[in-house]
C-alpha positions in Angstrom: -2.8 -43.9 25.5 -3.9 -42.3 28.7 -0.5 -40.5 29.1 -0.7 -39.0 25.6 -4.2 -37.8 26.2 -3.2 -35.9 29.4 -0.2 -34.5 27.6 -2.4 -33.2 24.8 -4.7 -31.6 27.5 -1.7 -30.0 29.2 -0.5 -28.7 25.9 -4.0 -27.1 25.2 -4.3 -25.6 28.7 -4.6 -21.8 28.9 -3.2 -19.8 31.8 -4.8 -16.4 32.2 -2.1 -15.3 34.8 0.6 -15.9 32.3 -1.6 -14.3 29.6 -1.8 -11.2 31.6 2.0 -10.9 31.9 2.1 -11.2 28.1 -0.5 -8.6 27.7 0.8 -6.1 30.0 4.3 -6.4 28.4 3.2 -6.2 24.6 -0.5 -5.1 24.3 -1.5 -2.6 27.1 0.6 0.2 25.5 -2.4 0.4 22.8 -5.4 -1.5 24.2 -5.0 -0.3 27.8 -4.5 -1.8 31.2 -8.2 -2.5 31.2 -8.5 -3.8 27.8 -10.8 -0.8 26.8 -8.7 0.2 23.8 -7.4 3.2 25.5 -3.6 2.8 25.8 -1.2 5.7 25.7 -0.7 5.1 21.9 -4.4 4.7 21.1 -5.1 8.2 20.4 -2.5 8.4 17.7 -4.3 5.7 15.8 -7.2 5.4 13.2 -8.6 2.9 13.5 -8.4 2.7 17.2 -7.0 -0.5 18.8 -9.8 -3.1 19.7 -11.9 -2.4 22.9 -12.0 -5.9 24.4 -14.6 -4.9 27.0 -17.3 -5.0 24.4 -16.3 -8.2 22.7 -17.0 -6.8 19.4 -14.7 -8.3 17.0 -14.3 -7.7 13.1 -12.6 -10.7 12.0 -14.6 -13.8 12.9 -15.9 -17.1 11.5 -19.2 -16.6 13.5 -22.4 -14.7 12.4 -22.7 -11.0 12.9 -23.1 -9.8 16.5 -21.8 -13.3 17.8 -18.7 -13.9 19.8 -15.5 -15.0 18.1 -14.0 -18.6 18.6 -10.7 -19.0 20.2 -9.3 -19.9 16.7 -10.6 -16.4 15.5 -8.8 -14.6 18.3 -5.6 -16.7 17.7 -5.7 -15.8 13.9 -5.8 -12.0 14.6 -3.0 -12.3 17.1 -0.8 -14.5 14.6 -1.4 -12.6 11.5 -2.2 -9.2 12.8 -4.8 -6.8 11.1 -3.3 -5.4 7.8 -4.3 -1.9 7.2 -4.3 -1.1 10.9 -1.5 -0.7 13.5 -2.0 -4.3 14.8 1.1 -6.5 13.9 1.2 -10.2 13.6 2.7 -11.9 16.7 3.3 -15.4 15.3 7.0 -14.9 14.9 7.4 -12.9 18.2 5.5 -14.9 20.8 5.5 -18.6 21.5 2.4 -20.7 20.8 1.9 -21.0 24.6 2.1 -17.5 25.2 -0.5 -16.7 22.4 -3.0 -19.2 23.8 -2.7 -17.8 27.2 -3.2 -14.3 25.6 -6.3 -15.5 24.1 -7.6 -16.7 27.4 -6.6 -13.4 29.2 -8.3 -11.2 26.5 -11.6 -13.0 27.2 -11.5 -11.9 30.9 -12.1 -8.3 29.9 -15.8 -8.9 28.8 -18.7 -10.5 30.8 -19.9 -11.9 27.4 -17.3 -14.6 27.7 -18.3 -15.5 31.1 -20.7 -18.5 30.3 -18.0 -21.2 29.5 -20.7 -23.6 28.6 -21.5 -21.6 25.5 -19.1 -22.1 22.7 -19.3 -19.9 19.5 -20.1 -21.7 16.3 -18.5 -20.9 13.0 -20.8 -20.5 9.9 -20.9 -23.4 7.7 -19.3 -21.5 4.7 -19.0 -24.2 2.2 -16.6 -24.4 -0.7 -16.3 -22.2 -3.9 -18.7 -23.2 -6.7 -17.0 -24.9 -9.7 -15.7 -23.2 -12.7 -13.3 -21.0 -10.9 -13.3 -17.2 -11.5 -13.5 -17.0 -15.3 -15.0 -14.2 -17.2 -18.7 -15.2 -16.9 -18.3 -15.6 -13.0 -16.6 -12.2 -12.8 -19.4 -10.6 -14.8 -21.9 -12.2 -12.4 -19.9 -10.9 -9.5 -19.8 -7.5 -10.9 -23.4 -7.4 -11.4 -24.1 -8.2 -7.8 -21.4 -6.1 -6.5 -23.5 -3.3 -7.7 -27.0 -4.5 -6.8 -26.0 -5.3 -3.1 -24.5 -1.8 -2.6 -20.8 -2.5 -2.5 -20.2 0.3 -5.1 -21.8 2.9 -2.7 -18.7 2.7 -0.4 -16.1 1.1 -2.3 -16.5 2.8 -5.6 -17.0 1.8 -9.2 -13.4 0.3 -9.5 -13.2 -0.6 -5.9 -10.7 2.2 -4.9 -12.9 3.2 -1.8 -14.2 6.3 -3.5 -17.9 5.5 -3.4 -20.5 8.4 -2.8 -20.9 7.3 0.9 -17.3 7.0 1.5 -16.9 10.6 3.1 -19.7 9.8 5.7 -18.3 6.5 7.1 -17.9 6.2 10.9 -17.5 3.2 13.1 -19.9 2.4 16.2 -17.8 4.9 18.3 -18.3 7.7 15.8 -14.6 7.6 14.5 -14.1 8.1 11.0 -13.2 5.0 8.9 -12.2 4.4 5.1 -13.9 2.1 3.0 -11.4 -0.5 2.1 -9.5 -0.1 -1.2 -10.3 -3.3 -3.0 -7.5 -3.0 -5.3 -4.9 -3.3 -2.6 -5.7 -6.8 -1.4 -2.4 -7.2 0.5 -3.9 -4.7 3.0 -7.3 -6.5 3.6 -8.4 -7.1 7.0 -8.7 -10.9 7.5 -6.9 -11.9 4.2 -7.1 -11.3 0.5 -8.1 -14.8 -1.0 -11.5 -15.1 -2.5 -12.4 -17.6 0.4 -11.3 -15.0 3.0 -13.4 -12.3 1.1 -16.3 -14.6 0.9 -16.1 -15.1 4.7 -16.2 -11.2 5.3 -19.2 -10.9 3.0 -21.0 -13.6 5.5 -19.8 -12.3 8.7 -19.4 -8.5 8.1 -17.0 -6.4 10.1 -18.7 -5.8 13.5 -18.3 -2.3 14.8 -17.7 -0.7 11.3 -20.3 0.2 8.4 -19.5 -3.2 6.6 -22.5 -5.3 7.1 -23.2 -9.1 6.8 -24.9 -10.3 3.6 -26.0 -13.5 5.0 -29.3 -12.1 5.4 -29.7 -11.5 1.6 -29.2 -15.2 1.3 -31.9 -16.0 3.7 -34.2 -13.5 1.8 -33.2 -15.2 -1.5 -32.1 -12.0 -2.9 -29.2 -13.8 -4.3 -27.7 -17.3 -4.0 -24.6 -18.6 -2.3 -23.1 -19.1 -5.6 -23.6 -15.4 -6.6 -22.2 -14.2 -3.3 -19.1 -16.4 -4.0 -18.9 -14.6 -7.5 -18.9 -11.2 -5.7 -15.9 -12.5 -3.6 -14.2 -13.7 -6.8 -14.9 -10.3 -8.4 -13.5 -8.4 -5.5 -10.4 -10.7 -5.6 -9.9 -9.9 -9.2 -9.6 -6.2 -8.5 -6.3 -6.5 -6.9 -2.9 -7.8 -7.9 -0.8 -9.9 -5.6 1.2 -8.1 -2.9 3.9 -6.2 -4.9 7.5 -6.6 -4.3 9.4 -3.7 -3.0 12.5 -3.3 -5.2 15.3 -0.9 -4.2 16.1 0.3 -7.8 13.9 1.7 -10.6 15.4 0.7 -13.9 14.4 3.4 -16.5 14.9 2.0 -20.2 16.2 4.1 -23.0 13.6 4.4 -25.6 13.9 5.8 -29.3 12.0 8.9 -30.1 9.4 11.0 -28.2 8.8 10.1 -24.6 5.2 9.4 -23.2 4.2 12.6 -21.8 0.5 11.8 -21.2 -0.5 9.8 -17.9 -2.5 7.4 -20.1 -0.1 7.1 -23.1 -0.2 3.4 -24.2 3.6 3.4 -24.2 3.6 3.1 -20.4 2.2 -0.5 -20.9 5.8 -1.5 -21.9 7.6 0.2 -19.1 8.1 -1.8 -15.8 6.2 -0.6 -12.8 7.6 -0.3 -9.2 5.7 -0.3 -6.0 7.0 2.0 -3.0 5.3 2.1 0.4 4.7 5.3 2.1 4.1 5.7 5.9 3.0 8.7 8.1 5.6 11.5 8.9 5.9 10.9 12.7 9.5 12.4 13.1 9.0 16.2 13.1 6.2 18.1 14.6 3.4 18.4 13.4 3.4 14.6 13.3 0.9 12.5 11.2 -0.2 8.9 12.1 -3.0 8.6 9.8 -1.9 9.0 6.0 -4.4 8.0 3.3 -1.8 7.2 0.7 -0.3 3.9 1.5 2.2 3.7 -1.6 2.9 4.9 -5.1 3.5 3.1 -8.4 6.3 4.4 -10.3 7.6 4.2 -14.1 10.6 6.1 -15.6 11.7 6.1 -19.3 14.4 8.3 -21.0 15.5 8.9 -24.5 19.1 10.2 -23.8 18.0 14.0 -23.8 15.0 13.8 -21.5 13.2 11.8 -19.1 9.5 11.0 -18.1 8.5 9.8 -14.7 5.1 8.6 -14.0 3.6 8.2 -10.5 0.2 6.6 -9.9 -1.5 6.3 -6.4 -5.1 5.7 -5.3 -6.8 8.8 -3.6 -10.6 8.5 -2.5 -11.2 12.1 -3.6 -10.1 14.8 -6.0 -9.2 17.3 -3.6 -10.0 20.1 -2.8 -13.5 18.4 -2.2 -16.0 20.1 0.2 -17.9 16.8 0.6 -15.0 15.6 2.6 -14.6 18.5 4.9 -16.6 16.8 7.7 -14.4 13.7 7.3 -11.2 15.8 7.8 -12.7 17.5 10.8 -13.5 14.0 12.4 -9.8 12.9 11.7 -8.4 16.0 13.1 -10.4 15.8 16.2 -9.8 12.1 16.6 -6.1 12.2 16.9 -3.7 13.6 19.4 -1.9 16.3 17.5 1.2 18.2 18.4 -0.5 21.5 17.7 -2.9 20.9 20.6 -6.6 21.6 19.6 -7.5 20.3 16.3 -7.2 23.0 13.6 -10.2 23.7 11.4 -10.4 21.6 8.3 -10.0 23.3 4.9 -10.3 22.4 1.3 -6.6 21.4 1.0 -5.4 20.1 -2.4 -3.9 16.8 -3.1 0.0 17.1 -3.5 2.9 14.9 -4.6 6.8 15.4 -4.2 9.5 13.6 -6.1 12.9 14.1 -4.3 16.5 13.7 -5.5 19.8 14.8 -4.1 21.2 18.1 -5.4 24.0 16.2 -7.2 24.5 12.5 -7.7 26.5 11.1 -4.7 29.8 9.1 -5.7 29.2 6.7 -2.9 26.1 5.6 -0.9 26.0 8.9 1.0 22.5 10.7 0.6 21.0 13.7 2.2 18.4 13.5 5.0 15.5 11.8 3.5 13.0 14.0 5.1 13.7 17.0 2.6 17.2 17.6 3.5 18.3 20.3 5.9 19.8 23.9 6.0 23.3 22.7 4.8 22.4 19.8 2.7 19.4 20.6 0.5 17.5 18.3 -1.9 16.2 18.8 -5.3 12.4 18.3 -5.6 9.6 18.4 -8.1 6.1 19.3 -6.6 2.8 18.8 -7.9 -0.6 19.9 -6.6 -4.1 19.4 -7.7 -4.8 23.0 -7.4 -2.4 23.3 -10.5 -2.6 19.9 -12.2 -0.9 21.1 -15.4 2.4 22.4 -13.7 5.0 21.2 -11.5 7.4 23.3 -9.4 11.1 22.3 -9.3 13.3 23.7 -6.6 15.3 23.0 -3.4 14.1 21.9 -0.1 16.0 22.7 3.1 13.9 20.9 5.7 10.1 20.5 5.9 9.6 24.2 6.4 11.5 25.7 3.5 11.2 25.2 -0.2 12.8 27.5 -2.7 11.4 27.3 -6.4 14.1 27.3 -9.2 14.1 30.4 -11.3 14.0 28.3 -14.6 14.4 24.9 -15.9 11.6 23.2 -13.9 9.9 20.1 -14.7 6.7 19.7 -16.8 3.7 17.8 -15.6 0.5 16.3 -16.8 -2.1 14.6 -14.6 -5.3 12.7 -14.8 -7.8 11.9 -11.9 -10.0 8.9 -12.8 -12.2 6.7 -10.3 -10.1 7.3 -7.3 -6.7 7.2 -8.7 -4.2 10.2 -9.7 -1.8 9.4 -12.5 0.9 12.2 -12.8 3.8 12.4 -15.4 6.8 14.6 -14.8 9.1 15.4 -17.7 12.4 17.3 -17.7 15.6 17.5 -19.7 18.5 15.3 -18.4 20.7 18.4 -18.3 19.7 21.9 -17.5 21.7 25.3 -17.8 21.4 25.5 -14.0 23.8 23.0 -12.8 24.3 24.7 -9.4 20.8 24.4 -8.2 19.4 21.6 -10.3 20.2 17.9 -10.4 21.9 17.0 -13.7 20.7 13.4 -14.6 23.2 11.0 -15.9 22.9 7.5 -17.3 24.5 4.6 -15.7 24.5 6.1 -12.2 22.5 5.2 -9.1 20.4 8.4 -8.4 18.7 8.4 -5.1 15.1 9.4 -5.2 12.2 9.5 -2.6 8.5 10.3 -2.6 5.9 12.4 -0.5 2.2 12.4 -0.9 -0.7 14.5 0.7 -4.5 13.7 0.5 -6.1 17.2 1.1 -9.5 15.5 2.0 -7.9 13.5 4.8 -6.8 16.9 6.3 -3.2 16.5 5.1 -1.2 19.5 4.5 2.3 20.8 5.4 3.9 18.1 7.8 0.9 16.0 7.8 1.9 13.7 4.9 3.0 10.2 3.8 6.6 9.7 3.2 9.0 7.2 1.8 12.7 6.4 2.5 15.3 6.8 -0.3 15.4 4.4 -3.2 17.5 4.5 -6.5 16.8 5.3 -10.2 19.0 4.1 -12.7 18.8 5.4 -16.4 19.8 2.9 -18.9 23.0 3.7 -20.6 23.0 3.7 -24.5 24.3 0.5 -26.0 27.7 1.2 -27.6 28.0 0.1 -31.4 30.8 -2.0 -30.4 28.3 -4.3 -28.5 26.7 -5.3 -31.8 29.8 -5.2 -34.0 32.2 -7.1 -31.8 30.4 -10.4 -31.9 30.1 -10.2 -35.7 33.8 -9.4 -36.0 34.5 -12.2 -33.6 32.4 -14.7 -35.7 34.1 -13.5 -38.9 37.5 -14.1 -37.5 36.6 -17.6 -36.2 35.3 -18.5 -39.6 38.3 -17.2 -41.4 40.7 -18.9 -39.0 38.7 -22.2 -39.4 38.9 -22.0 -43.2 42.7 -21.4 -43.1 43.2 -24.4 -40.8 41.2 -26.6 -43.2 43.1 -25.4 -46.1 46.3 -26.1 -44.4 45.4 -29.4 -43.3 44.4 -30.4 -46.9 47.5 -29.2 -48.3 49.5 -31.2 -45.7 47.6 -34.4 -46.7 48.0 -33.8 -50.5 44.3 -33.6 -51.1 44.1 -29.8 -52.0 41.4 -29.5 -54.4 
């Protein structure tokens, strides 16, 4: 028994010397040699990497203003912090390396020096009975409004509340209110339990407060705060699967051209993540648009392509100019001194090759190049009722088409853009415009700019190439052939029965 106990103690031991070696190899580039959050990469990131010297941690099981537990630190290392540049290390580092790393991180701050003090988690308790039914969600929504969540997160939780443009962390750096409709990007987890824990602890160092004091003041009950967590969870679907191919069904009659046409409810949605453009100067490490939802349908003559994405402002919006200025001055930009923010519009580009490739070859995804242009539809909130079609020959050159462009309709509603592009499958200008064909894998990519986040030109969010497949019309033989086959089988069967009856002398 003694040997088992000693082995357990050895396994749980933490070695700060080994932890330092792990830190210097994997962490110092962002968090800095002294743990002050000032590594070489830090100035390209918003939010900034954690400054370990102040011991202010967002994801904790302890009360607001208190130190985290070792388990809290381990969880952040294991799972990372979605919505930030901090990845999860559980599959990259051994359990021993991660325990040693926890021990070394604590050496950066004198607040951990008193080893006799052990941070104590809050006694969270369990979710109340009844689950998250309609009545529970109505209660959650009521208190979502009354305790002020709506001010930052917005009426539908898309981070577009009236206070959203003013939000800064304790260091004065700009931060976004979380988009509650994208739970897979939640800092600290997306379950109702995780959300409840964040409501109790707050996110220290950010504008997100703890609501535990409202329980102490009996402004609301623990059950009602749980209902808020359940309501917030209801705003987000599960993490979407990224699929490589958009299947566009063939529909009869007119296409849905309006963004909110009910016909879109019957068309499959596809999610595509977007990341910052960090390849070509001027690079952009802080994109506001994290992804787009795409739906496509066609009727044999034309196609309609619907793109939906969350955007905290309907740009250009002068209320966000100060935020844009803070973003530009906070990031290390290729152009040197930060440019002055301007009321830039929101923009979207949908990209295709100029011709459908016969194999898997595709043009350069970053808007083609001089010798291999791409075909694009471009939309801007400055002219929301129109789209411009043309060819891009790199990020710095776009040549609009003379005729045969795409139509567009758009709607902005509660922190979300919905845009529908429409175009004939074939156009007279086959030399400079893509001719869509059914039954072919057509490469497609997406680009988005949030003007209120100082995004314009090369400062944008980009995707890689995916594929669009327009369903082919079903040939009449597909329906006729089974009928003919069944008829033939029936006739052959009757003939065989008749012949057998004759052979046995029992012909009726």
